[in-house]
C-alpha positions in Angstrom: 177.0 97.1 82.9 176.1 100.4 84.2 172.6 101.9 83.7 171.9 105.7 83.8 168.7 107.6 83.9 167.3 108.5 80.5 167.6 112.4 79.6 164.4 114.3 80.2 163.5 114.5 76.4 163.5 110.7 76.1 161.8 110.1 79.3 158.8 112.7 78.1 158.8 111.3 74.5 158.1 107.9 76.1 155.5 109.5 78.5 153.9 110.9 75.7 153.7 107.8 73.7 152.4 105.8 76.5 149.7 108.3 77.4 148.5 108.6 73.6 148.3 104.6 73.8 146.2 104.4 76.9 144.0 107.4 76.2 143.3 106.1 72.7 141.6 103.1 74.1 139.0 105.5 75.8 138.7 108.6 74.2 138.8 109.5 70.2 141.8 111.5 69.5 141.4 113.8 66.1 144.9 113.9 64.6 146.6 110.5 65.6 143.7 108.6 67.0 143.3 106.2 64.3 146.9 105.1 64.0 147.3 105.0 67.8 144.1 102.9 68.3 144.8 100.6 65.6 148.6 100.1 66.8 148.0 100.9 70.5 149.9 97.6 71.6 152.9 98.6 69.4 153.1 102.1 70.3 153.1 101.2 74.1 156.0 98.7 73.2 157.8 101.6 71.5 157.4 103.8 74.7 158.9 101.2 77.0 161.7 100.3 74.4 162.5 104.0 74.3 162.9 104.1 77.9 165.1 100.9 78.0 167.4 102.5 75.3 167.6 105.6 77.2 168.5 103.7 80.4 171.3 101.4 78.7 173.0 103.9 76.5 174.4 106.8 78.8 174.2 109.5 76.2 170.5 109.1 75.2 
């Protein structure tokens, strides 16, 4: 199996999701803060899952 680097958009979305999960632990974010604070583990897991999919599939 050949791995490839994820596209910039996939990488950026994963970075934003991970940053939201980390920042919401310490700072109140007005728009998405309650959802991310409640599901911070799953938001971080989704960010890393997105990176995994971007690495496994060449066109993603």
